[in-house]
MMTF fields as JSON, N, C-alpha, C and O atoms, coordinates in Angstrom:
{
  "mmtfVersion": "1.0.0",
  "mmtfProducer": "UNKNOWN",
  "numBonds": 471,
  "numAtoms": 472,
  "numGroups": 118,
  "numChains": 1,
  "numModels": 1,
  "chainsPerModel": [1],
  "groupsPerChain": [118],
  "chainIdList": ["A"],
  "bondAtomList": [4, 2, 8, 6, 12, 10, 16, 14, 20, 18, 24, 22, 28, 26, 32, 30, 36, 34, 40, 38, 44, 42, 48, 46, 52, 50, 56, 54, 60, 58, 64, 62, 68, 66, 72, 70, 76, 74, 80, 78, 84, 82, 88, 86, 92, 90, 96, 94, 100, 98, 104, 102, 108, 106, 112, 110, 116, 114, 120, 118, 124, 122, 128, 126, 132, 130, 136, 134, 140, 138, 144, 142, 148, 146, 152, 150, 156, 154, 160, 158, 164, 162, 168, 166, 172, 170, 176, 174, 180, 178, 184, 182, 188, 186, 192, 190, 196, 194, 200, 198, 204, 202, 208, 206, 212, 210, 216, 214, 220, 218, 224, 222, 228, 226, 232, 230, 236, 234, 240, 238, 244, 242, 248, 246, 252, 250, 256, 254, 260, 258, 264, 262, 268, 266, 272, 270, 276, 274, 280, 278, 284, 282, 288, 286, 292, 290, 296, 294, 300, 298, 304, 302, 308, 306, 312, 310, 316, 314, 320, 318, 324, 322, 328, 326, 332, 330, 336, 334, 340, 338, 344, 342, 348, 346, 352, 350, 356, 354, 360, 358, 364, 362, 368, 366, 372, 370, 376, 374, 380, 378, 384, 382, 388, 386, 392, 390, 396, 394, 400, 398, 404, 402, 408, 406, 412, 410, 416, 414, 420, 418, 424, 422, 428, 426, 432, 430, 436, 434, 440, 438, 444, 442, 448, 446, 452, 450, 456, 454, 460, 458, 464, 462, 468, 466],
  "bondOrderList": [1, 1, 1, 1, 1, 1, 1, 1, 1, 1, 1, 1, 1, 1, 1, 1, 1, 1, 1, 1, 1, 1, 1, 1, 1, 1, 1, 1, 1, 1, 1, 1, 1, 1, 1, 1, 1, 1, 1, 1, 1, 1, 1, 1, 1, 1, 1, 1, 1, 1, 1, 1, 1, 1, 1, 1, 1, 1, 1, 1, 1, 1, 1, 1, 1, 1, 1, 1, 1, 1, 1, 1, 1, 1, 1, 1, 1, 1, 1, 1, 1, 1, 1, 1, 1, 1, 1, 1, 1, 1, 1, 1, 1, 1, 1, 1, 1, 1, 1, 1, 1, 1, 1, 1, 1, 1, 1, 1, 1, 1, 1, 1, 1, 1, 1, 1, 1],
  "groupList": [{"groupName": "MET", "atomNameList": ["N", "CA", "C", "O"], "elementList": ["N", "C", "C", "O"], "formalChargeList": [0, 0, 0, 0], "bondAtomList": [1, 0, 2, 1, 3, 2], "bondOrderList": [1, 1, 2], "singleLetterCode": "M", "chemCompType": "L-PEPTIDE LINKING"}, {"groupName": "LEU", "atomNameList": ["N", "CA", "C", "O"], "elementList": ["N", "C", "C", "O"], "formalChargeList": [0, 0, 0, 0], "bondAtomList": [1, 0, 2, 1, 3, 2], "bondOrderList": [1, 1, 2], "singleLetterCode": "L", "chemCompType": "L-PEPTIDE LINKING"}, {"groupName": "ALA", "atomNameList": ["N", "CA", "C", "O"], "elementList": ["N", "C", "C", "O"], "formalChargeList": [0, 0, 0, 0], "bondAtomList": [1, 0, 2, 1, 3, 2], "bondOrderList": [1, 1, 2], "singleLetterCode": "A", "chemCompType": "L-PEPTIDE LINKING"}, {"groupName": "VAL", "atomNameList": ["N", "CA", "C", "O"], "elementList": ["N", "C", "C", "O"], "formalChargeList": [0, 0, 0, 0], "bondAtomList": [1, 0, 2, 1, 3, 2], "bondOrderList": [1, 1, 2], "singleLetterCode": "V", "chemCompType": "L-PEPTIDE LINKING"}, {"groupName": "THR", "atomNameList": ["N", "CA", "C", "O"], "elementList": ["N", "C", "C", "O"], "formalChargeList": [0, 0, 0, 0], "bondAtomList": [1, 0, 2, 1, 3, 2], "bondOrderList": [1, 1, 2], "singleLetterCode": "T", "chemCompType": "L-PEPTIDE LINKING"}, {"groupName": "SER", "atomNameList": ["N", "CA", "C", "O"], "elementList": ["N", "C", "C", "O"], "formalChargeList": [0, 0, 0, 0], "bondAtomList": [1, 0, 2, 1, 3, 2], "bondOrderList": [1, 1, 2], "singleLetterCode": "S", "chemCompType": "L-PEPTIDE LINKING"}, {"groupName": "HIS", "atomNameList": ["N", "CA", "C", "O"], "elementList": ["N", "C", "C", "O"], "formalChargeList": [0, 0, 0, 0], "bondAtomList": [1, 0, 2, 1, 3, 2], "bondOrderList": [1, 1, 2], "singleLetterCode": "H", "chemCompType": "L-PEPTIDE LINKING"}, {"groupName": "GLU", "atomNameList": ["N", "CA", "C", "O"], "elementList": ["N", "C", "C", "O"], "formalChargeList": [0, 0, 0, 0], "bondAtomList": [1, 0, 2, 1, 3, 2], "bondOrderList": [1, 1, 2], "singleLetterCode": "E", "chemCompType": "L-PEPTIDE LINKING"}, {"groupName": "GLY", "atomNameList": ["N", "CA", "C", "O"], "elementList": ["N", "C", "C", "O"], "formalChargeList": [0, 0, 0, 0], "bondAtomList": [1, 0, 2, 1, 3, 2], "bondOrderList": [1, 1, 2], "singleLetterCode": "G", "chemCompType": "PEPTIDE LINKING"}, {"groupName": "ARG", "atomNameList": ["N", "CA", "C", "O"], "elementList": ["N", "C", "C", "O"], "formalChargeList": [0, 0, 0, 0], "bondAtomList": [1, 0, 2, 1, 3, 2], "bondOrderList": [1, 1, 2], "singleLetterCode": "R", "chemCompType": "L-PEPTIDE LINKING"}, {"groupName": "ASP", "atomNameList": ["N", "CA", "C", "O"], "elementList": ["N", "C", "C", "O"], "formalChargeList": [0, 0, 0, 0], "bondAtomList": [1, 0, 2, 1, 3, 2], "bondOrderList": [1, 1, 2], "singleLetterCode": "D", "chemCompType": "L-PEPTIDE LINKING"}, {"groupName": "ILE", "atomNameList": ["N", "CA", "C", "O"], "elementList": ["N", "C", "C", "O"], "formalChargeList": [0, 0, 0, 0], "bondAtomList": [1, 0, 2, 1, 3, 2], "bondOrderList": [1, 1, 2], "singleLetterCode": "I", "chemCompType": "L-PEPTIDE LINKING"}, {"groupName": "PRO", "atomNameList": ["N", "CA", "C", "O"], "elementList": ["N", "C", "C", "O"], "formalChargeList": [0, 0, 0, 0], "bondAtomList": [1, 0, 2, 1, 3, 2], "bondOrderList": [1, 1, 2], "singleLetterCode": "P", "chemCompType": "L-PEPTIDE LINKING"}, {"groupName": "LYS", "atomNameList": ["N", "CA", "C", "O"], "elementList": ["N", "C", "C", "O"], "formalChargeList": [0, 0, 0, 0], "bondAtomList": [1, 0, 2, 1, 3, 2], "bondOrderList": [1, 1, 2], "singleLetterCode": "K", "chemCompType": "L-PEPTIDE LINKING"}, {"groupName": "PHE", "atomNameList": ["N", "CA", "C", "O"], "elementList": ["N", "C", "C", "O"], "formalChargeList": [0, 0, 0, 0], "bondAtomList": [1, 0, 2, 1, 3, 2], "bondOrderList": [1, 1, 2], "singleLetterCode": "F", "chemCompType": "L-PEPTIDE LINKING"}, {"groupName": "ASN", "atomNameList": ["N", "CA", "C", "O"], "elementList": ["N", "C", "C", "O"], "formalChargeList": [0, 0, 0, 0], "bondAtomList": [1, 0, 2, 1, 3, 2], "bondOrderList": [1, 1, 2], "singleLetterCode": "N", "chemCompType": "L-PEPTIDE LINKING"}, {"groupName": "GLN", "atomNameList": ["N", "CA", "C", "O"], "elementList": ["N", "C", "C", "O"], "formalChargeList": [0, 0, 0, 0], "bondAtomList": [1, 0, 2, 1, 3, 2], "bondOrderList": [1, 1, 2], "singleLetterCode": "Q", "chemCompType": "L-PEPTIDE LINKING"}],
  "groupTypeList": [0, 1, 2, 3, 4, 5, 5, 1, 6, 7, 8, 9, 10, 8, 9, 2, 6, 1, 3, 3, 9, 11, 7, 8, 10, 3, 5, 0, 5, 4, 1, 12, 13, 1, 4, 10, 14, 1, 15, 9, 7, 1, 2, 2, 2, 4, 5, 12, 4, 3, 11, 1, 10, 11, 10, 5, 3, 8, 3, 1, 10, 10, 2, 8, 1, 8, 11, 1, 0, 8, 14, 2, 8, 9, 3, 9, 2, 5, 8, 9, 5, 3, 2, 3, 3, 2, 5, 3, 2, 9, 1, 9, 16, 9, 11, 10, 7, 4, 8, 14, 10, 9, 2, 3, 8, 3, 2, 5, 5, 11, 1, 10, 2, 8, 9, 11, 2, 9],
  "groupIdList": [1, 2, 3, 4, 5, 6, 7, 8, 9, 10, 11, 12, 13, 14, 15, 16, 17, 18, 19, 20, 21, 22, 23, 24, 25, 26, 27, 28, 29, 30, 31, 32, 33, 34, 35, 36, 37, 38, 39, 40, 41, 42, 43, 44, 45, 46, 47, 48, 49, 50, 51, 52, 53, 54, 55, 56, 57, 58, 59, 60, 61, 62, 63, 64, 65, 66, 67, 68, 69, 70, 71, 72, 73, 74, 75, 76, 77, 78, 79, 80, 81, 82, 83, 84, 85, 86, 87, 88, 89, 90, 91, 92, 93, 94, 95, 96, 97, 98, 99, 100, 101, 102, 103, 104, 105, 106, 107, 108, 109, 110, 111, 112, 113, 114, 115, 116, 117, 118],
  "secStructList": [7, 3, 3, 3, 3, 3, 3, 3, 3, 3, 7, 6, 6, 1, 7, 3, 3, 3, 3, 3, 3, 3, 3, 3, 3, 3, 1, 1, 1, 1, 2, 2, 2, 2, 2, 2, 2, 2, 2, 2, 2, 2, 2, 2, 7, 7, 7, 1, 3, 3, 3, 3, 3, 3, 3, 3, 3, 3, 3, 3, 7, 2, 2, 2, 2, 2, 2, 2, 2, 2, 2, 2, 2, 2, 2, 2, 2, 2, 6, 7, 3, 3, 3, 3, 3, 7, 7, 7, 6, 2, 2, 2, 2, 2, 2, 2, 2, 6, 6, 7, 6, 6, 6, 1, 7, 5, 7, 1, 1, 2, 2, 2, 2, 6, 6, 1, 7, 7],
  "xCoordList": [0.955, 0.228, 0.98, 2.066, 0.373, 1.399, 0.495, -0.679, 0.764, 0.029, 0.877, 2.02, 0.638, 1.2, 0.437, -0.515, 1.394, 0.731, 1.51, 2.697, 1.341, 1.821, 1.558, 0.435, 2.569, 2.29, 3.209, 4.091, 3.058, 4.065, 4.606, 3.946, 6.113, 6.941, 7.711, 8.424, 7.696, 8.791, 10.245, 10.466, 11.152, 12.615, 13.248, 12.739, 14.293, 14.971, 15.201, 15.297, 15.246, 15.173, 13.789, 13.815, 12.702, 11.466, 10.874, 9.818, 11.084, 10.265, 9.325, 9.752, 8.365, 7.803, 8.42, 8.575, 8.586, 9.093, 7.632, 6.879, 7.699, 6.589, 7.101, 8.055, 6.627, 6.921, 6.175, 5.001, 6.743, 5.905, 6.498, 7.686, 5.363, 5.764, 5.237, 4.138, 5.971, 5.757, 5.968, 7.025, 4.837, 4.6, 4.514, 3.991, 5.059, 4.314, 6.193, 7.359, 5.216, 6.435, 5.943, 5.003, 7.652, 7.542, 8.352, 9.527, 7.272, 7.534, 6.882, 6.139, 7.126, 6.379, 4.69, 3.957, 4.253, 3.047, 2.274, 1.191, 3.116, 2.626, 3.225, 3.134, 3.725, 4.503, 3.261, 3.093, 2.156, 1.349, 0.932, 1.204, 0.281, -0.239, 0.79, 0.423, 2.045, 3.082, 3.282, 3.309, 3.376, 3.833, 2.646, 3.039, 1.399, 0.297, 0.029, -0.591, 0.683, 0.441, 1.319, 1.035, 2.847, 3.853, 3.749, 4.014, 3.318, 2.824, 1.96, 2.121, 1.116, 0.208, 0.592, 0.48, 1.163, 2.071, 2.8, 2.394, 3.791, 5.072, 3.764, 3.993, 2.45, 1.631, 1.46, 1.737, 0.976, 0.03, 1.227, 1.165, 2.374, 3.605, 3.752, 3.644, 4.271, 4.343, 5.662, 6.413, 5.87, 7.285, 8.205, 8.141, 9.718, 10.958, 11.649, 12.487, 11.135, 11.815, 10.77, 9.805, 11.244, 10.181, 11.034, 12.223, 10.472, 11.553, 10.822, 9.683, 11.254, 10.459, 11.178, 12.401, 10.455, 10.541, 9.712, 8.54, 10.807, 10.733, 11.303, 11.587, 11.305, 11.536, 10.926, 11.417, 9.69, 8.203, 8.469, 7.958, 8.967, 8.681, 9.671, 10.564, 8.678, 9.317, 10.116, 11.338, 9.727, 10.343, 10.729, 9.852, 11.891, 12.111, 13.132, 14.269, 12.428, 13.026, 13.948, 14.332, 14.242, 15.155, 14.007, 14.277, 12.768, 12.03, 11.19, 10.574, 11.139, 10.757, 11.935, 11.941, 12.99, 14.174, 14.239, 14.568, 13.823, 13.885, 12.645, 12.771, 11.941, 10.703, 11.168, 11.034, 11.613, 11.943, 13.289, 13.251, 14.222, 15.136, 14.354, 14.636, 13.45, 12.59, 12.119, 12.362, 11.366, 10.769, 11.358, 10.93, 12.999, 13.98, 13.967, 13.848, 14.137, 14.624, 13.691, 13.974, 12.433, 11.335, 11.238, 11.129, 11.302, 11.249, 12.473, 12.289, 13.636, 14.641, 14.352, 14.701, 13.976, 13.335, 12.394, 12.5, 11.83, 10.53, 11.179, 10.663, 12.675, 13.449, 13.398, 13.748, 13.003, 12.997, 13.859, 14.089, 14.435, 15.371, 14.683, 13.545, 15.417, 14.667, 15.443, 16.637, 15.091, 16.487, 15.047, 13.881, 15.571, 15.148, 15.671, 16.865, 14.783, 14.999, 14.828, 14.022, 15.79, 16.431, 16.827, 17.979, 16.343, 17.372, 17.507, 18.45, 16.472, 16.578, 17.787, 17.846, 18.57, 19.68, 20.144, 21.026, 18.752, 18.529, 18.387, 18.954, 17.443, 17.098, 18.41, 18.143, 19.68, 20.484, 21.319, 22.023, 21.411, 22.531, 21.83, 22.399, 21.043, 20.388, 20.689, 21.635, 20.162, 20.53, 22.163, 22.619, 22.939, 24.335, 24.707, 25.36, 24.403, 24.548, 24.503, 25.37, 23.507, 22.86, 23.26, 22.687, 24.372, 24.346, 23.609, 23.836, 22.52, 21.189, 21.694, 21.564, 22.213, 22.984, 23.883, 23.756, 24.52, 25.03, 24.432, 24.906, 23.241, 22.346, 21.454, 21.254, 21.067, 20.256, 20.142, 19.842, 20.347, 20.776, 20.066, 18.911, 20.729, 19.849, 20.083, 21.274, 19.083, 19.42, 18.516, 17.343, 18.733, 18.29, 17.273, 16.64, 16.948, 15.775, 14.815, 15.61, 13.94, 13.474, 14.066, 14.092, 14.453, 15.086, 16.372, 16.81, 17.217, 18.187, 18.175, 19.094, 17.292, 16.742, 16.295, 16.509, 15.638, 15.749, 16.716, 16.52, 18.018, 19.503, 20.0, 20.396, 19.944, 20.65, 20.189, 20.777, 19.389, 18.351, 19.067, 19.603, 19.109, 19.835, 18.721, 18.886],
  "yCoordList": [-1.022, 0.238, 1.123, 0.895, 2.209, 3.343, 4.514, 4.452, 5.538, 6.725, 7.772, 7.355, 9.088, 9.866, 11.549, 11.967, 12.308, 13.555, 14.663, 14.377, 15.684, 16.749, 18.095, 18.526, 19.062, 19.957, 20.95, 20.721, 22.091, 23.206, 23.429, 23.699, 23.452, 23.666, 24.845, 25.245, 25.608, 26.294, 26.232, 25.754, 26.535, 26.471, 27.6, 28.672, 27.119, 27.627, 29.239, 30.344, 28.834, 30.374, 31.599, 32.808, 30.725, 31.715, 31.182, 31.793, 30.379, 30.311, 29.019, 27.875, 29.237, 27.643, 26.498, 26.813, 25.429, 24.581, 23.5, 23.451, 22.627, 21.818, 20.602, 20.044, 20.259, 18.54, 17.268, 17.096, 16.417, 15.359, 14.195, 14.149, 13.284, 13.035, 11.301, 11.361, 9.932, 9.175, 7.947, 7.803, 7.079, 6.209, 4.878, 4.999, 3.744, 2.477, 2.083, 2.463, 1.118, 0.335, 1.11, 1.128, 1.697, 2.808, 1.336, 0.99, 0.696, -0.341, -0.164, 0.779, -0.95, -0.863, -1.019, -0.78, -1.419, -1.405, -0.24, 0.13, 0.319, 1.595, 2.807, 3.957, 2.582, 4.224, 4.678, 5.812, 4.253, 5.094, 6.1, 7.3, 5.461, 6.271, 7.287, 8.345, 6.963, 8.047, 9.372, 10.596, 8.675, 9.517, 10.245, 11.335, 10.227, 10.725, 11.954, 13.005, 11.456, 12.614, 13.813, 15.005, 12.949, 14.046, 14.637, 15.793, 14.466, 15.441, 16.524, 17.626, 16.223, 17.221, 18.083, 19.299, 17.429, 18.321, 19.763, 20.925, 19.269, 19.768, 21.134, 22.297, 20.82, 21.814, 22.824, 23.98, 22.471, 23.597, 24.377, 25.537, 23.419, 24.427, 25.327, 25.658, 26.271, 27.843, 27.943, 28.918, 26.608, 26.916, 26.804, 25.823, 27.377, 27.395, 25.974, 25.485, 25.492, 24.208, 22.786, 22.915, 21.635, 20.437, 19.356, 19.055, 19.069, 18.058, 16.786, 16.777, 15.602, 14.084, 13.488, 13.348, 13.173, 12.45, 11.155, 10.955, 10.325, 8.775, 7.796, 6.601, 8.627, 7.748, 6.608, 5.714, 6.547, 5.85, 4.651, 3.618, 4.429, 4.008, 2.485, 2.34, 1.601, 0.263, -0.26, -0.191, -0.688, -1.288, 0.161, 0.981, 0.258, 1.198, 0.254, -0.15, 0.085, -0.635, 0.132, 1.241, -0.284, 0.57, 1.529, 2.681, 0.975, 2.035, 2.637, 3.67, 2.418, 3.898, 4.974, 6.159, 4.107, 5.349, 6.234, 7.41, 5.252, 6.239, 7.467, 8.497, 7.269, 7.665, 9.17, 10.304, 8.84, 9.833, 10.981, 12.182, 10.496, 10.877, 11.977, 13.175, 11.484, 11.963, 13.255, 14.369, 12.883, 13.933, 15.185, 16.334, 14.504, 15.75, 16.757, 17.981, 15.856, 16.602, 17.798, 18.889, 17.221, 17.855, 19.351, 20.482, 19.009, 20.281, 20.96, 22.112, 20.548, 21.616, 22.335, 23.515, 22.058, 21.949, 23.345, 24.44, 23.251, 24.258, 25.576, 26.628, 25.449, 26.661, 26.597, 27.596, 25.551, 24.875, 24.021, 23.162, 23.895, 22.939, 21.854, 21.956, 20.729, 19.73, 19.152, 19.433, 18.29, 17.592, 16.568, 16.944, 15.073, 14.113, 13.931, 14.106, 13.58, 13.172, 11.712, 11.11, 11.051, 9.859, 9.296, 8.909, 8.941, 9.183, 7.687, 7.418, 6.608, 5.13, 4.471, 4.438, 4.046, 3.333, 2.994, 3.377, 1.578, 0.601, 1.876, 1.7, 3.018, 3.928, 4.559, 5.343, 4.721, 5.613, 4.552, 5.007, 3.651, 2.56, 2.406, 3.044, 1.986, 1.824, 3.314, 3.311, 4.198, 5.546, 5.74, 6.357, 5.116, 5.316, 4.434, 4.882, 3.089, 2.097, 2.369, 1.895, 3.275, 3.777, 4.652, 5.206, 5.3, 6.928, 7.905, 8.71, 7.724, 8.299, 9.722, 10.745, 9.751, 10.947, 11.996, 13.216, 11.558, 12.439, 13.482, 14.324, 12.888, 13.527, 14.943, 16.118, 14.033, 14.658, 14.778, 13.75, 16.096, 16.42, 14.988, 14.563, 14.736, 13.881, 14.207, 14.247, 14.529, 14.866, 14.554, 14.894, 14.144, 13.185, 13.817, 13.272, 15.496, 15.711, 16.849, 17.479, 17.243, 18.214, 19.697, 20.278, 20.102, 21.269, 21.474, 22.526, 19.979, 20.068, 19.997, 20.492, 19.467, 18.986, 20.399, 20.551, 21.242, 22.639, 23.287, 24.218, 23.149, 23.796, 23.213, 23.893, 22.193, 21.597, 21.416, 20.537, 21.82, 21.609, 22.279, 23.371, 21.417, 21.896, 21.787, 22.13],
  "zCoordList": [0.183, 0.011, -0.619, -1.151, -0.563, -1.002, -0.274, -0.638, 0.644, 0.966, 0.227, 0.038, -0.275, -0.223, -0.227, -0.886, 0.892, 1.094, 1.242, 1.079, 1.459, 1.475, 1.945, 1.684, 2.759, 3.404, 3.028, 2.2, 3.606, 3.904, 4.746, 5.749, 4.846, 5.762, 6.017, 5.096, 7.326, 7.093, 7.4, 8.512, 6.816, 6.734, 7.811, 8.137, 8.178, 9.044, 8.254, 8.789, 6.692, 6.355, 6.346, 6.117, 6.681, 6.914, 5.487, 5.324, 4.478, 3.605, 3.388, 3.545, 3.116, 3.22, 1.65, 0.47, 2.223, 1.257, 1.614, 2.586, 0.165, -0.076, 0.371, -0.171, 1.139, 1.859, 1.21, 1.537, 0.365, -0.29, 1.048, 1.37, 1.726, 2.549, 1.677, 1.127, 1.586, 0.89, 1.957, 2.571, 2.106, 3.191, 2.064, 0.956, 2.513, 2.064, 0.92, 0.81, 0.392, -0.723, -2.705, -3.5, -2.528, -4.314, -5.064, -4.943, -5.825, -6.781, -7.939, -8.215, -8.518, -9.874, -9.777, -10.737, -8.582, -8.728, -8.426, -8.879, -7.486, -7.024, -7.895, -7.463, -8.902, -9.5, -9.939, -9.489, -10.723, -11.501, -10.214, -10.211, -9.206, -8.353, -7.836, -7.325, -7.97, -7.014, -8.367, -8.238, -9.387, -10.656, -10.374, -9.957, -10.378, -10.513, -9.579, -9.74, -8.62, -7.337, -7.584, -7.706, -7.635, -7.88, -8.608, -8.28, -10.127, -10.767, -10.61, -11.135, -9.941, -9.587, -8.703, -8.858, -7.522, -6.597, -7.576, -7.571, -8.232, -9.268, -9.903, -9.573, -10.804, -10.893, -10.1, -10.419, -8.972, -8.159, -7.319, -6.913, -7.153, -6.286, -6.795, -7.976, -5.1, -5.519, -4.654, -4.669, -3.768, -3.205, -3.558, -4.299, -3.552, -4.143, -4.032, -4.789, -3.003, -3.106, -2.472, -1.719, -2.967, -3.043, -1.763, -1.865, -1.045, -0.089, -0.313, 0.155, -0.983, -0.522, 0.48, 0.506, 1.231, 2.634, 2.862, 3.178, 2.571, 1.998, 3.476, 3.57, 4.236, 5.529, 5.761, 6.451, 5.142, 6.055, 4.793, 5.227, 3.638, 2.488, 3.433, 4.268, 2.522, 2.855, 1.686, 1.822, 0.744, -0.215, -1.306, -1.579, -1.736, -2.876, -3.936, -3.691, -5.012, -6.161, -6.959, -6.587, -7.799, -9.028, -9.727, -10.067, -9.9, -11.005, -9.727, -9.989, -9.13, -7.821, -7.762, -8.094, -7.197, -7.534, -9.242, -9.402, -10.34, -11.226, -11.291, -11.955, -10.808, -10.448, -9.723, -10.183, -8.747, -7.635, -8.391, -8.123, -9.172, -9.886, -10.811, -10.772, -11.555, -12.665, -12.248, -12.714, -11.242, -10.629, -10.077, -10.183, -9.136, -8.997, -10.094, -10.037, -11.228, -12.653, -13.059, -13.554, -12.675, -13.259, -12.438, -12.912, -11.355, -10.045, -10.464, -10.859, -10.475, -11.345, -12.543, -12.513, -13.266, -14.92, -14.203, -14.756, -13.422, -12.691, -12.533, -12.912, -11.787, -11.225, -9.996, -9.366, -9.366, -7.861, -7.436, -8.287, -6.477, -5.411, -4.815, -4.356, -4.815, -4.54, -3.504, -3.61, -2.34, -1.413, -1.233, -1.358, -0.879, -0.184, 1.27, 1.509, 2.246, 3.441, 3.476, 2.767, 4.514, 4.331, 5.411, 5.216, 6.877, 7.806, 8.356, 9.1, 7.956, 7.884, 7.429, 6.2, 7.903, 7.52, 6.362, 5.594, 6.444, 5.211, 3.465, 2.387, 3.864, 2.63, 2.428, 1.518, 2.7, 3.295, 2.663, 1.761, 2.807, 2.026, 0.977, 0.091, 0.632, -0.938, -1.717, -2.506, -1.59, -2.015, -2.275, -3.238, -1.269, -1.438, -2.385, -3.328, -2.353, -3.389, -4.337, -5.071, -4.92, -6.567, -6.84, -7.778, -6.286, -6.519, -6.999, -7.902, -6.166, -6.254, -5.64, -6.314, -4.482, -3.64, -4.616, -4.514, -5.274, -5.996, -7.365, -8.128, -7.134, -8.307, -7.42, -7.725, -6.136, -5.231, -3.989, -3.382, -3.167, -2.227, -0.617, -0.622, 0.071, 0.872, 2.105, 2.413, 3.157, 4.46, 5.802, 5.649, 6.715, 7.778, 8.416, 9.319, 7.827, 8.583, 7.883, 7.185, 7.767, 7.254, 7.019, 5.934, 8.032, 7.99, 7.531, 7.065, 7.741, 6.932, 5.595, 4.944, 5.102, 3.972, 2.869, 1.667, 3.825, 3.276, 3.062, 2.281, 3.559, 3.741, 2.392, 1.445, 2.424, 1.183, 0.219, -0.411, -0.25, -1.471, -2.455, -2.262, -3.924, -4.936, -5.907, -7.078]
}
């Protein structure tokens, strides 16, 4: 099961950041739902920074990482910055192994993510 929610969070700089929380499995079977949600959020977003909080993700397969990477690219193309929150050790290891962290800033908290977003 996949649940995706969004909210605005005030960063240390006083600006509002769009935080998208993803819970559950990010895999082939949930990608259509995730992609639709992310596209709608990006189209409606007015904040300069988008933060993806994946701390509650159970499974994160290669296709799921691809969707997140593609979304990060679309965020940047829209003139915004993006970062990912991943403080859970198994998620950090997965991100490190795939090199995802070389393309997208990864932080261990929402506050830190707002600071390192690029």
